[in-house]
Jmol script that loads the backbone (N, CA, C; Angstrom):
load data "model"
ATOM      1  N   MET A   1     112.788  89.524  96.918  1.00  0.00           N
ATOM      2  CA  MET A   1     113.442  88.316  96.479  1.00  0.00           C
ATOM      3  C   MET A   1     113.751  88.438  95.004  1.00  0.00           C
ATOM      4  N   HIS A   2     114.962  88.156  94.648  1.00  0.00           N
ATOM      5  CA  HIS A   2     115.385  88.193  93.249  1.00  0.00           C
ATOM      6  C   HIS A   2     116.133  86.896  92.951  1.00  0.00           C
ATOM      7  N   PHE A   3     115.802  86.262  91.856  1.00  0.00           N
ATOM      8  CA  PHE A   3     116.452  85.025  91.449  1.00  0.00           C
ATOM      9  C   PHE A   3     117.555  85.368  90.463  1.00  0.00           C
ATOM     10  N   ALA A   4     118.796  85.220  90.869  1.00  0.00           N
ATOM     11  CA  ALA A   4     119.925  85.609  90.017  1.00  0.00           C
ATOM     12  C   ALA A   4     120.072  84.672  88.816  1.00  0.00           C
ATOM     13  N   GLU A   5     120.182  83.391  89.075  1.00  0.00           N
ATOM     14  CA  GLU A   5     120.323  82.413  88.000  1.00  0.00           C
ATOM     15  C   GLU A   5     119.210  81.390  88.135  1.00  0.00           C
ATOM     16  N   ILE A   6     118.435  81.270  87.078  1.00  0.00           N
ATOM     17  CA  ILE A   6     117.274  80.399  87.168  1.00  0.00           C
ATOM     18  C   ILE A   6     117.076  79.635  85.855  1.00  0.00           C
ATOM     19  N   HIS A   7     116.670  78.388  85.993  1.00  0.00           N
ATOM     20  CA  HIS A   7     116.326  77.546  84.855  1.00  0.00           C
ATOM     21  C   HIS A   7     114.838  77.231  84.977  1.00  0.00           C
ATOM     22  N   PHE A   8     114.098  77.410  83.898  1.00  0.00           N
ATOM     23  CA  PHE A   8     112.663  77.133  83.906  1.00  0.00           C
ATOM     24  C   PHE A   8     112.383  75.829  83.189  1.00  0.00           C
ATOM     25  N   GLU A   9     111.578  74.987  83.806  1.00  0.00           N
ATOM     26  CA  GLU A   9     111.140  73.727  83.207  1.00  0.00           C
ATOM     27  C   GLU A   9     109.762  73.940  82.599  1.00  0.00           C
ATOM     28  N   TRP A  10     109.666  73.812  81.290  1.00  0.00           N
ATOM     29  CA  TRP A  10     108.407  73.955  80.577  1.00  0.00           C
ATOM     30  C   TRP A  10     108.156  72.711  79.736  1.00  0.00           C
ATOM     31  N   ASP A  11     106.891  72.414  79.523  1.00  0.00           N
ATOM     32  CA  ASP A  11     106.513  71.419  78.526  1.00  0.00           C
ATOM     33  C   ASP A  11     105.311  71.969  77.772  1.00  0.00           C
ATOM     34  N   GLU A  12     104.979  71.338  76.681  1.00  0.00           N
ATOM     35  CA  GLU A  12     103.908  71.850  75.808  1.00  0.00           C
ATOM     36  C   GLU A  12     102.582  71.992  76.548  1.00  0.00           C
ATOM     37  N   ARG A  13     102.235  71.015  77.365  1.00  0.00           N
ATOM     38  CA  ARG A  13     100.960  71.039  78.097  1.00  0.00           C
ATOM     39  C   ARG A  13     100.907  72.227  79.053  1.00  0.00           C
ATOM     40  N   ASN A  14     102.003  72.428  79.763  1.00  0.00           N
ATOM     41  CA  ASN A  14     102.081  73.510  80.737  1.00  0.00           C
ATOM     42  C   ASN A  14     101.963  74.873  80.065  1.00  0.00           C
ATOM     43  N   GLU A  15     102.712  75.073  78.998  1.00  0.00           N
ATOM     44  CA  GLU A  15     102.659  76.349  78.279  1.00  0.00           C
ATOM     45  C   GLU A  15     101.270  76.588  77.674  1.00  0.00           C
ATOM     46  N   ARG A  16     100.670  75.540  77.124  1.00  0.00           N
ATOM     47  CA  ARG A  16      99.341  75.666  76.521  1.00  0.00           C
ATOM     48  C   ARG A  16      98.306  76.056  77.578  1.00  0.00           C
ATOM     49  N   HIS A  17      98.356  75.406  78.744  1.00  0.00           N
ATOM     50  CA  HIS A  17      97.419  75.740  79.825  1.00  0.00           C
ATOM     51  C   HIS A  17      97.553  77.200  80.224  1.00  0.00           C
ATOM     52  N   LEU A  18      98.768  77.651  80.431  1.00  0.00           N
ATOM     53  CA  LEU A  18      99.022  79.022  80.860  1.00  0.00           C
ATOM     54  C   LEU A  18      98.464  80.018  79.844  1.00  0.00           C
ATOM     55  N   TRP A  19      98.649  79.723  78.557  1.00  0.00           N
ATOM     56  CA  TRP A  19      98.184  80.652  77.528  1.00  0.00           C
ATOM     57  C   TRP A  19      96.674  80.555  77.297  1.00  0.00           C
ATOM     58  N   GLU A  20      96.162  79.336  77.108  1.00  0.00           N
ATOM     59  CA  GLU A  20      94.750  79.185  76.766  1.00  0.00           C
ATOM     60  C   GLU A  20      93.811  79.568  77.905  1.00  0.00           C
ATOM     61  N   ARG A  21      94.205  79.298  79.107  1.00  0.00           N
ATOM     62  CA  ARG A  21      93.326  79.593  80.240  1.00  0.00           C
ATOM     63  C   ARG A  21      93.511  81.002  80.786  1.00  0.00           C
ATOM     64  N   HIS A  22      94.744  81.520  80.760  1.00  0.00           N
ATOM     65  CA  HIS A  22      95.027  82.796  81.422  1.00  0.00           C
ATOM     66  C   HIS A  22      95.706  83.838  80.541  1.00  0.00           C
ATOM     67  N   GLN A  23      95.990  83.509  79.292  1.00  0.00           N
ATOM     68  CA  GLN A  23      96.663  84.410  78.355  1.00  0.00           C
ATOM     69  C   GLN A  23      97.986  84.933  78.918  1.00  0.00           C
ATOM     70  N   VAL A  24      98.734  84.032  79.557  1.00  0.00           N
ATOM     71  CA  VAL A  24     100.078  84.329  80.058  1.00  0.00           C
ATOM     72  C   VAL A  24     101.057  83.478  79.267  1.00  0.00           C
ATOM     73  N   ALA A  25     101.996  84.117  78.586  1.00  0.00           N
ATOM     74  CA  ALA A  25     103.023  83.397  77.837  1.00  0.00           C
ATOM     75  C   ALA A  25     104.139  82.967  78.788  1.00  0.00           C
ATOM     76  N   ALA A  26     104.808  81.885  78.454  1.00  0.00           N
ATOM     77  CA  ALA A  26     105.890  81.375  79.307  1.00  0.00           C
ATOM     78  C   ALA A  26     106.966  82.428  79.525  1.00  0.00           C
ATOM     79  N   ASP A  27     107.357  83.137  78.471  1.00  0.00           N
ATOM     80  CA  ASP A  27     108.409  84.141  78.646  1.00  0.00           C
ATOM     81  C   ASP A  27     107.954  85.286  79.544  1.00  0.00           C
ATOM     82  N   GLU A  28     106.665  85.610  79.520  1.00  0.00           N
ATOM     83  CA  GLU A  28     106.133  86.651  80.401  1.00  0.00           C
ATOM     84  C   GLU A  28     106.179  86.185  81.863  1.00  0.00           C
ATOM     85  N   ALA A  29     105.856  84.927  82.101  1.00  0.00           N
ATOM     86  CA  ALA A  29     105.946  84.383  83.460  1.00  0.00           C
ATOM     87  C   ALA A  29     107.388  84.408  83.946  1.00  0.00           C
ATOM     88  N   GLU A  30     108.329  84.059  83.083  1.00  0.00           N
ATOM     89  CA  GLU A  30     109.742  84.070  83.460  1.00  0.00           C
ATOM     90  C   GLU A  30     110.209  85.466  83.840  1.00  0.00           C
ATOM     91  N   GLU A  31     109.678  86.479  83.176  1.00  0.00           N
ATOM     92  CA  GLU A  31     110.067  87.864  83.469  1.00  0.00           C
ATOM     93  C   GLU A  31     109.789  88.239  84.919  1.00  0.00           C
ATOM     94  N   VAL A  32     108.712  87.695  85.485  1.00  0.00           N
ATOM     95  CA  VAL A  32     108.366  87.996  86.877  1.00  0.00           C
ATOM     96  C   VAL A  32     109.516  87.607  87.806  1.00  0.00           C
ATOM     97  N   PHE A  33     110.102  86.448  87.570  1.00  0.00           N
ATOM     98  CA  PHE A  33     111.187  85.972  88.426  1.00  0.00           C
ATOM     99  C   PHE A  33     112.460  86.792  88.246  1.00  0.00           C
ATOM    100  N   CYS A  34     112.618  87.398  87.097  1.00  0.00           N
ATOM    101  CA  CYS A  34     113.847  88.125  86.786  1.00  0.00           C
ATOM    102  C   CYS A  34     113.785  89.603  87.140  1.00  0.00           C
ATOM    103  N   ASN A  35     112.615  90.113  87.436  1.00  0.00           N
ATOM    104  CA  ASN A  35     112.473  91.514  87.811  1.00  0.00           C
ATOM    105  C   ASN A  35     112.705  91.685  89.307  1.00  0.00           C
ATOM    106  N   PRO A  36     113.231  92.838  89.716  1.00  0.00           N
ATOM    107  CA  PRO A  36     113.640  93.000  91.115  1.00  0.00           C
ATOM    108  C   PRO A  36     112.508  93.068  92.129  1.00  0.00           C
ATOM    109  N   ASN A  37     111.345  93.566  91.766  1.00  0.00           N
ATOM    110  CA  ASN A  37     110.261  93.726  92.728  1.00  0.00           C
ATOM    111  C   ASN A  37     109.264  92.588  92.636  1.00  0.00           C
ATOM    112  N   VAL A  38     109.547  91.521  93.367  1.00  0.00           N
ATOM    113  CA  VAL A  38     108.640  90.380  93.442  1.00  0.00           C
ATOM    114  C   VAL A  38     108.412  90.042  94.906  1.00  0.00           C
ATOM    115  N   VAL A  39     107.276  89.430  95.179  1.00  0.00           N
ATOM    116  CA  VAL A  39     106.971  88.979  96.533  1.00  0.00           C
ATOM    117  C   VAL A  39     106.568  87.518  96.445  1.00  0.00           C
ATOM    118  N   ARG A  40     107.324  86.677  97.115  1.00  0.00           N
ATOM    119  CA  ARG A  40     106.965  85.263  97.198  1.00  0.00           C
ATOM    120  C   ARG A  40     106.250  85.052  98.503  1.00  0.00           C
ATOM    121  N   SER A  41     105.110  84.410  98.469  1.00  0.00           N
ATOM    122  CA  SER A  41     104.377  84.180  99.711  1.00  0.00           C
ATOM    123  C   SER A  41     105.130  83.166 100.561  1.00  0.00           C
ATOM    124  N   ALA A  42     105.074  83.362 101.852  1.00  0.00           N
ATOM    125  CA  ALA A  42     105.764  82.461 102.769  1.00  0.00           C
ATOM    126  C   ALA A  42     105.030  81.134 102.890  1.00  0.00           C
ATOM    127  N   ALA A  43     103.739  81.165 102.653  1.00  0.00           N
ATOM    128  CA  ALA A  43     102.940  79.951 102.806  1.00  0.00           C
ATOM    129  C   ALA A  43     103.192  78.991 101.656  1.00  0.00           C
ATOM    130  N   ARG A  44     103.284  77.732 101.997  1.00  0.00           N
ATOM    131  CA  ARG A  44     103.415  76.681 100.985  1.00  0.00           C
ATOM    132  C   ARG A  44     102.057  76.042 100.797  1.00  0.00           C
ATOM    133  N   MET A  45     101.724  75.788  99.555  1.00  0.00           N
ATOM    134  CA  MET A  45     100.467  75.121  99.245  1.00  0.00           C
ATOM    135  C   MET A  45     100.732  73.642  99.049  1.00  0.00           C
ATOM    136  N   GLY A  46      99.909  72.829  99.644  1.00  0.00           N
ATOM    137  CA  GLY A  46     100.005  71.404  99.363  1.00  0.00           C
ATOM    138  C   GLY A  46      99.157  71.081  98.140  1.00  0.00           C
ATOM    139  N   HIS A  47      99.363  69.932  97.565  1.00  0.00           N
ATOM    140  CA  HIS A  47      98.535  69.489  96.442  1.00  0.00           C
ATOM    141  C   HIS A  47      98.265  68.004  96.652  1.00  0.00           C
ATOM    142  N   PRO A  48      97.013  67.573  96.509  1.00  0.00           N
ATOM    143  CA  PRO A  48      96.676  66.179  96.824  1.00  0.00           C
ATOM    144  C   PRO A  48      97.376  65.136  95.962  1.00  0.00           C
ATOM    145  N   HIS A  49      97.870  65.524  94.785  1.00  0.00           N
ATOM    146  CA  HIS A  49      98.493  64.551  93.892  1.00  0.00           C
ATOM    147  C   HIS A  49     100.013  64.694  93.823  1.00  0.00           C
ATOM    148  N   SER A  50     100.592  65.459  94.742  1.00  0.00           N
ATOM    149  CA  SER A  50     102.023  65.693  94.678  1.00  0.00           C
ATOM    150  C   SER A  50     102.583  65.891  96.085  1.00  0.00           C
ATOM    151  N   THR A  51     103.815  65.462  96.265  1.00  0.00           N
ATOM    152  CA  THR A  51     104.491  65.682  97.546  1.00  0.00           C
ATOM    153  C   THR A  51     105.327  66.961  97.511  1.00  0.00           C
ATOM    154  N   GLU A  52     105.405  67.606  96.328  1.00  0.00           N
ATOM    155  CA  GLU A  52     106.198  68.823  96.200  1.00  0.00           C
ATOM    156  C   GLU A  52     105.396  70.033  96.681  1.00  0.00           C
ATOM    157  N   ALA A  53     106.052  70.900  97.459  1.00  0.00           N
ATOM    158  CA  ALA A  53     105.408  72.126  97.923  1.00  0.00           C
ATOM    159  C   ALA A  53     105.272  73.103  96.769  1.00  0.00           C
ATOM    160  N   ARG A  54     104.150  73.772  96.709  1.00  0.00           N
ATOM    161  CA  ARG A  54     103.911  74.781  95.687  1.00  0.00           C
ATOM    162  C   ARG A  54     103.897  76.147  96.343  1.00  0.00           C
ATOM    163  N   TYR A  55     104.423  77.117  95.639  1.00  0.00           N
ATOM    164  CA  TYR A  55     104.571  78.470  96.170  1.00  0.00           C
ATOM    165  C   TYR A  55     103.867  79.478  95.276  1.00  0.00           C
ATOM    166  N   HIS A  56     103.550  80.629  95.854  1.00  0.00           N
ATOM    167  CA  HIS A  56     102.982  81.752  95.104  1.00  0.00           C
ATOM    168  C   HIS A  56     104.051  82.808  94.921  1.00  0.00           C
ATOM    169  N   ILE A  57     104.013  83.497  93.789  1.00  0.00           N
ATOM    170  CA  ILE A  57     104.866  84.660  93.593  1.00  0.00           C
ATOM    171  C   ILE A  57     104.019  85.742  92.923  1.00  0.00           C
ATOM    172  N   PHE A  58     104.191  86.950  93.397  1.00  0.00           N
ATOM    173  CA  PHE A  58     103.511  88.109  92.850  1.00  0.00           C
ATOM    174  C   PHE A  58     104.564  89.024  92.255  1.00  0.00           C
ATOM    175  N   GLY A  59     104.337  89.511  91.053  1.00  0.00           N
ATOM    176  CA  GLY A  59     105.300  90.415  90.431  1.00  0.00           C
ATOM    177  C   GLY A  59     104.751  90.993  89.147  1.00  0.00           C
ATOM    178  N   ARG A  60     105.616  91.707  88.450  1.00  0.00           N
ATOM    179  CA  ARG A  60     105.221  92.334  87.190  1.00  0.00           C
ATOM    180  C   ARG A  60     106.111  91.831  86.058  1.00  0.00           C
ATOM    181  N   SER A  61     105.488  91.714  84.891  1.00  0.00           N
ATOM    182  CA  SER A  61     106.249  91.377  83.689  1.00  0.00           C
ATOM    183  C   SER A  61     107.015  92.616  83.245  1.00  0.00           C
ATOM    184  N   ASP A  62     107.838  92.469  82.235  1.00  0.00           N
ATOM    185  CA  ASP A  62     108.570  93.617  81.698  1.00  0.00           C
ATOM    186  C   ASP A  62     107.620  94.691  81.173  1.00  0.00           C
ATOM    187  N   ALA A  63     106.419  94.290  80.759  1.00  0.00           N
ATOM    188  CA  ALA A  63     105.408  95.237  80.274  1.00  0.00           C
ATOM    189  C   ALA A  63     104.551  95.791  81.420  1.00  0.00           C
ATOM    190  N   GLU A  64     104.974  95.515  82.667  1.00  0.00           N
ATOM    191  CA  GLU A  64     104.279  96.002  83.876  1.00  0.00           C
ATOM    192  C   GLU A  64     102.946  95.309  84.141  1.00  0.00           C
ATOM    193  N   ARG A  65     102.702  94.177  83.505  1.00  0.00           N
ATOM    194  CA  ARG A  65     101.483  93.416  83.787  1.00  0.00           C
ATOM    195  C   ARG A  65     101.636  92.747  85.149  1.00  0.00           C
ATOM    196  N   PRO A  66     100.691  92.977  86.073  1.00  0.00           N
ATOM    197  CA  PRO A  66     100.791  92.345  87.397  1.00  0.00           C
ATOM    198  C   PRO A  66     100.356  90.885  87.321  1.00  0.00           C
ATOM    199  N   LEU A  67     101.266  89.980  87.678  1.00  0.00           N
ATOM    200  CA  LEU A  67     100.992  88.554  87.560  1.00  0.00           C
ATOM    201  C   LEU A  67     101.116  87.831  88.895  1.00  0.00           C
ATOM    202  N   PHE A  68     100.266  86.844  89.070  1.00  0.00           N
ATOM    203  CA  PHE A  68     100.274  85.925  90.198  1.00  0.00           C
ATOM    204  C   PHE A  68     100.618  84.562  89.609  1.00  0.00           C
ATOM    205  N   LEU A  69     101.672  83.910  90.117  1.00  0.00           N
ATOM    206  CA  LEU A  69     102.103  82.619  89.587  1.00  0.00           C
ATOM    207  C   LEU A  69     102.163  81.574  90.691  1.00  0.00           C
ATOM    208  N   ILE A  70     101.934  80.331  90.334  1.00  0.00           N
ATOM    209  CA  ILE A  70     102.101  79.191  91.235  1.00  0.00           C
ATOM    210  C   ILE A  70     103.234  78.351  90.663  1.00  0.00           C
ATOM    211  N   PHE A  71     104.207  78.005  91.519  1.00  0.00           N
ATOM    212  CA  PHE A  71     105.388  77.290  91.028  1.00  0.00           C
ATOM    213  C   PHE A  71     105.942  76.354  92.094  1.00  0.00           C
ATOM    214  N   ILE A  72     106.863  75.497  91.671  1.00  0.00           N
ATOM    215  CA  ILE A  72     107.617  74.654  92.602  1.00  0.00           C
ATOM    216  C   ILE A  72     109.103  74.854  92.328  1.00  0.00           C
ATOM    217  N   PHE A  73     109.879  74.656  93.362  1.00  0.00           N
ATOM    218  CA  PHE A  73     111.329  74.593  93.202  1.00  0.00           C
ATOM    219  C   PHE A  73     111.662  73.159  92.823  1.00  0.00           C
ATOM    220  N   ARG A  74     112.446  72.979  91.775  1.00  0.00           N
ATOM    221  CA  ARG A  74     112.854  71.645  91.351  1.00  0.00           C
ATOM    222  C   ARG A  74     114.230  71.266  91.889  1.00  0.00           C
ATOM    223  N   GLY A  75     114.942  72.240  92.425  1.00  0.00           N
ATOM    224  CA  GLY A  75     116.254  71.952  92.975  1.00  0.00           C
ATOM    225  C   GLY A  75     117.290  72.941  92.494  1.00  0.00           C
ATOM    226  N   ARG A  76     118.531  72.664  92.859  1.00  0.00           N
ATOM    227  CA  ARG A  76     119.644  73.528  92.472  1.00  0.00           C
ATOM    228  C   ARG A  76     120.713  72.696  91.783  1.00  0.00           C
ATOM    229  N   ILE A  77     121.295  73.303  90.778  1.00  0.00           N
ATOM    230  CA  ILE A  77     122.460  72.728  90.116  1.00  0.00           C
ATOM    231  C   ILE A  77     123.530  73.793  90.234  1.00  0.00           C
ATOM    232  N   GLY A  78     124.389  73.664  91.243  1.00  0.00           N
ATOM    233  CA  GLY A  78     125.366  74.722  91.522  1.00  0.00           C
ATOM    234  C   GLY A  78     124.621  75.975  91.919  1.00  0.00           C
ATOM    235  N   PRO A  79     124.919  77.091  91.268  1.00  0.00           N
ATOM    236  CA  PRO A  79     124.250  78.342  91.630  1.00  0.00           C
ATOM    237  C   PRO A  79     122.897  78.535  90.925  1.00  0.00           C
ATOM    238  N   VAL A  80     122.484  77.588  90.084  1.00  0.00           N
ATOM    239  CA  VAL A  80     121.272  77.744  89.287  1.00  0.00           C
ATOM    240  C   VAL A  80     120.091  77.078  89.996  1.00  0.00           C
ATOM    241  N   THR A  81     119.009  77.830  90.156  1.00  0.00           N
ATOM    242  CA  THR A  81     117.775  77.316  90.738  1.00  0.00           C
ATOM    243  C   THR A  81     116.848  76.874  89.619  1.00  0.00           C
ATOM    244  N   SER A  82     116.294  75.687  89.736  1.00  0.00           N
ATOM    245  CA  SER A  82     115.364  75.172  88.740  1.00  0.00           C
ATOM    246  C   SER A  82     113.934  75.335  89.249  1.00  0.00           C
ATOM    247  N   VAL A  83     113.069  75.902  88.404  1.00  0.00           N
ATOM    248  CA  VAL A  83     111.694  76.227  88.776  1.00  0.00           C
ATOM    249  C   VAL A  83     110.739  75.707  87.709  1.00  0.00           C
ATOM    250  N   ARG A  84     109.585  75.230  88.148  1.00  0.00           N
ATOM    251  CA  ARG A  84     108.512  74.853  87.226  1.00  0.00           C
ATOM    252  C   ARG A  84     107.281  75.663  87.589  1.00  0.00           C
ATOM    253  N   VAL A  85     106.812  76.479  86.652  1.00  0.00           N
ATOM    254  CA  VAL A  85     105.595  77.269  86.852  1.00  0.00           C
ATOM    255  C   VAL A  85     104.407  76.394  86.468  1.00  0.00           C
ATOM    256  N   PHE A  86     103.441  76.262  87.386  1.00  0.00           N
ATOM    257  CA  PHE A  86     102.267  75.437  87.126  1.00  0.00           C
ATOM    258  C   PHE A  86     101.109  76.243  86.571  1.00  0.00           C
ATOM    259  N   SER A  87     100.937  77.448  87.088  1.00  0.00           N
ATOM    260  CA  SER A  87      99.814  78.251  86.650  1.00  0.00           C
ATOM    261  C   SER A  87     100.122  79.713  86.905  1.00  0.00           C
ATOM    262  N   GLY A  88      99.340  80.567  86.310  1.00  0.00           N
ATOM    263  CA  GLY A  88      99.518  81.994  86.504  1.00  0.00           C
ATOM    264  C   GLY A  88      98.370  82.756  85.886  1.00  0.00           C
ATOM    265  N   ARG A  89      98.191  83.972  86.363  1.00  0.00           N
ATOM    266  CA  ARG A  89      97.114  84.815  85.847  1.00  0.00           C
ATOM    267  C   ARG A  89      97.400  86.261  86.219  1.00  0.00           C
ATOM    268  N   THR A  90      96.637  87.167  85.641  1.00  0.00           N
ATOM    269  CA  THR A  90      96.722  88.570  86.013  1.00  0.00           C
ATOM    270  C   THR A  90      96.175  88.727  87.434  1.00  0.00           C
ATOM    271  N   MET A  91      96.877  89.503  88.257  1.00  0.00           N
ATOM    272  CA  MET A  91      96.394  89.758  89.617  1.00  0.00           C
ATOM    273  C   MET A  91      95.078  90.527  89.568  1.00  0.00           C
ATOM    274  N   ASP A  92      94.204  90.266  90.533  1.00  0.00           N
ATOM    275  CA  ASP A  92      92.992  91.080  90.654  1.00  0.00           C
ATOM    276  C   ASP A  92      93.340  92.360  91.422  1.00  0.00           C
ATOM    277  N   LYS A  93      92.406  93.291  91.545  1.00  0.00           N
ATOM    278  CA  LYS A  93      92.714  94.597  92.137  1.00  0.00           C
ATOM    279  C   LYS A  93      93.137  94.486  93.605  1.00  0.00           C
ATOM    280  N   ASP A  94      92.568  93.556  94.358  1.00  0.00           N
ATOM    281  CA  ASP A  94      92.971  93.382  95.759  1.00  0.00           C
ATOM    282  C   ASP A  94      94.398  92.841  95.853  1.00  0.00           C
ATOM    283  N   GLU A  95      94.746  91.918  94.961  1.00  0.00           N
ATOM    284  CA  GLU A  95      96.114  91.385  94.940  1.00  0.00           C
ATOM    285  C   GLU A  95      97.124  92.459  94.545  1.00  0.00           C
ATOM    286  N   VAL A  96      96.758  93.307  93.591  1.00  0.00           N
ATOM    287  CA  VAL A  96      97.649  94.406  93.198  1.00  0.00           C
ATOM    288  C   VAL A  96      97.892  95.321  94.378  1.00  0.00           C
ATOM    289  N   ALA A  97      96.826  95.661  95.120  1.00  0.00           N
ATOM    290  CA  ALA A  97      96.984  96.533  96.297  1.00  0.00           C
ATOM    291  C   ALA A  97      97.874  95.866  97.341  1.00  0.00           C
ATOM    292  N   TRP A  98      97.679  94.578  97.587  1.00  0.00           N
ATOM    293  CA  TRP A  98      98.511  93.850  98.549  1.00  0.00           C
ATOM    294  C   TRP A  98      99.961  93.845  98.097  1.00  0.00           C
ATOM    295  N   PHE A  99     100.163  93.552  96.815  1.00  0.00           N
ATOM    296  CA  PHE A  99     101.498  93.506  96.247  1.00  0.00           C
ATOM    297  C   PHE A  99     102.204  94.856  96.397  1.00  0.00           C
ATOM    298  N   GLU A 100     101.523  95.925  96.065  1.00  0.00           N
ATOM    299  CA  GLU A 100     102.110  97.255  96.148  1.00  0.00           C
ATOM    300  C   GLU A 100     102.498  97.600  97.596  1.00  0.00           C
ATOM    301  N   ASP A 101     101.744  97.096  98.556  1.00  0.00           N
ATOM    302  CA  ASP A 101     102.064  97.332  99.972  1.00  0.00           C
ATOM    303  C   ASP A 101     103.263  96.515 100.452  1.00  0.00           C
ATOM    304  N   HIS A 102     103.611  95.444  99.729  1.00  0.00           N
ATOM    305  CA  HIS A 102     104.659  94.529 100.200  1.00  0.00           C
ATOM    306  C   HIS A 102     105.971  94.582  99.422  1.00  0.00           C
ATOM    307  N   ILE A 103     106.058  95.408  98.392  1.00  0.00           N
ATOM    308  CA  ILE A 103     107.341  95.497  97.667  1.00  0.00           C
ATOM    309  C   ILE A 103     108.208  96.595  98.262  1.00  0.00           C
TER     310      ILE A 103
END
end "model"
wireframe off; spacefill off
backbone 0.3
color backbone group
């Protein structure tokens, strides 16, 4: 799966959480969506405080860091897909092995 045109929705709280808790910068998370070898999980995660489906994506940053991200689709504006990343972290060794088997 490759996202050709994408808009990312960020706010200060979201970016701070991603960096302070997981040392993932917003631009690094965006790189995962823009690189050709990504795997989005088919399963949708529910969340008790939201009606929006949350998805997982596995991929690598431009620096080859293996990342696991949780995001929602916010919609489309013409050909542009809008995405909000909620959380992300470095993949563990089992996730890296799974990812390598699925790209």
